[in-house]
C-alpha positions, 0 to 999 in steps of 0.5 A: 713112455716105455714101462716095466712092471708099471714103473717108468724107464728113463731114456736119459734124464739130464736136467740141463739138456733142453732136448733130452726128454725128462721121462723119468717120473717121481716115485709115488710115496703116498697112499690112495686111501686118504683121498678115497676117505675124503671123498667118502666122508662127504657123502656119508656125512650128508646122506646119513642121519644128523647127530650131535657133534657131526660137523665137529667130527667131520671137520676133525676127520677132514683135517686129519685126512687132509694133513695126511694126504698133503704130507704124501699127496702123490700116490700114483703115476696114472694121470687118469686115476690121480686127476679126479682126486686132484680136482676135489679139494674145493668140494671138501671145503664146500661140504664142511661149509655146508655142515657148519650151517646153523641148524645143519644142511638139511634145514638150510639147503633145498632145491627150489622145486622141492618142499622147503627143508626137503631133506628133513623128511628123507630117511638116512641113506635112502635114495632120496637123501643120497641123491640130495647129497650128491647133487649138493656136492657136485652142484657147486654153483647151487643151480636152482637151489635156495643158495644159488650164487650171484651172476649165474647166466640165465638158464634155458627156458622150461619145456624146451627139452628137445630144442635144448638137446639139439642146441647142446649137441651143436655146441658140443661139436663146436667145443670139441673142435676148439678143444682139438685146435688148442690141444694140438697147438699146445702139443706143438708149441710146448712139447715138440722139438725142432725136428718135429718129434713130439715128446722129445723135449725136457719139460723143465724148459717148457714155458709160455714166455718168449722174447718174441711177443707174437709167440708169447701171445700165441702160447699164452692164448693156447694155454689160457683157452684150453681149460675153457674149452675142456670145461665147456666140452665136459659140461655140455656132454654131461648136460646132454646125458643128464637131460636125455636120461631124465635125471635133470631138466634143461633149466638145471644147466645154465651156461657155465661161463658168463658174458665175455663182453662184461669182462672190462675189469679183472674183477668182472672177469673173475666175478662175472665171466669165469665159472663160479664154482668156487664163489660160495665156498670162498665167500664162506671161509673169507666171511668166517675170517672176518668174524675171527678178526672182528672186522666190520662188514661193509668196509674197505678193510672187510672187502679187501680182506675177503678178496686177498684171502679168497685168492690166497686160498684158491692159489694154495688149493690149486698148488696142492692139487698139482702135487697129487699129479704125476711129475717128472723127477727133475721138476722141483717142489717149488717149480710145481707150486710157487707159480700157481700161488703167485698167479692168484696173488697177482690177480688180487693185487691187480684188482686192488690196483684197478679199483683204486684207478676206477675210484680215482677216475670217478672222483675226477670225472664223476660217476657215469651211467654207461661206460664209453666205447673208449673206456670199454676198449681200455678195460678189455686191453687191461684185462688181456694184458694182465692175463697175458703177463700173469698166466705164464706163472701158472702155465709154466707149472702145468707145462713143466709137469708135461700136462697136455702133452697127450691129445685131449681127444682120441682123434684130431681133425686139425693136427696135420695143419698145426704141425705145419706151423714153425716151432718157437723152440728153434 
């Protein structure tokens, strides 16, 4: 994109022309400071000394800063600068949840290979307490802490440092290759015009949907697998650096995703397979909602209240995060948010439906100890079809924003091969 004094210069920006690139970006109107303060307040609150009304003061400050940044979230058109802040909403909520724990986080949370209530002995803002706070903020699944979430895959065996590093290096090479494949495929399918020129399309019309089922499936697959391989690439690279430097151990790095073979229901897909960084935070807030509404735990009402609230909160959080990122000027607020919320609500609706179907089947046939091959095949088909149908709601938000238009890696191996594919725009 051509720029002058840091501002985009539009080549032409007709919102009705499919093949006129919408390169004019929305002008930033917000400030970076609320985002910086929201990040800083987490560390200050956890690394400092406990004091009376700490959680109340942090909650008020977080709420005030949150309202400020939601009113004017877009503060830069530098994607690299905006992205870390857009991904941080869940850590703000997770920190608040831990500060609200009875007795305070120092008394409630500790690493399993450290003394119980380890942080109570650490001086405020000492390196020990800063490290304790940072690890707790970043370790959303609570790996090897006394609050580790359910369904985390088995961690590597102790004492296998060099074998772990070798395995991770091999895995990193594979994940980078797959990231390259799906990044280049996404660029080709969403941002390449019929003449083969990349970036010369109006992203307002970029979509995962297609009247051709083959193209529809390929576009959905390209979008849906890209986050998986990007997360795996980043996670694996960080694990190598952390273990190689001695900052952590191999057992601190269990797989970031579960066993795909267990994803025979949508509930299992989200609860056992997809990464579980939001599980504890969402469970904490949905449990608090049950208390407010005086709903008895262990009932169907409590279960589905938590289910729907968790997916609603996740949808709103993801939608809010999108508003921080640079956006073409012709993409409306609704086009940047609505699909994301609908996608997550649809997951809750489908899980509710599949629970009813499974309950009805068991009433008719009785509970069986092990699902048959046919039942598992039906389950896999249901999960694939449901995600295939619903991903365009979320995916179209990202493609309209031109996210993924630039290659994910600084090099490509498969790019020339991908370019030989036909282009579904034609």
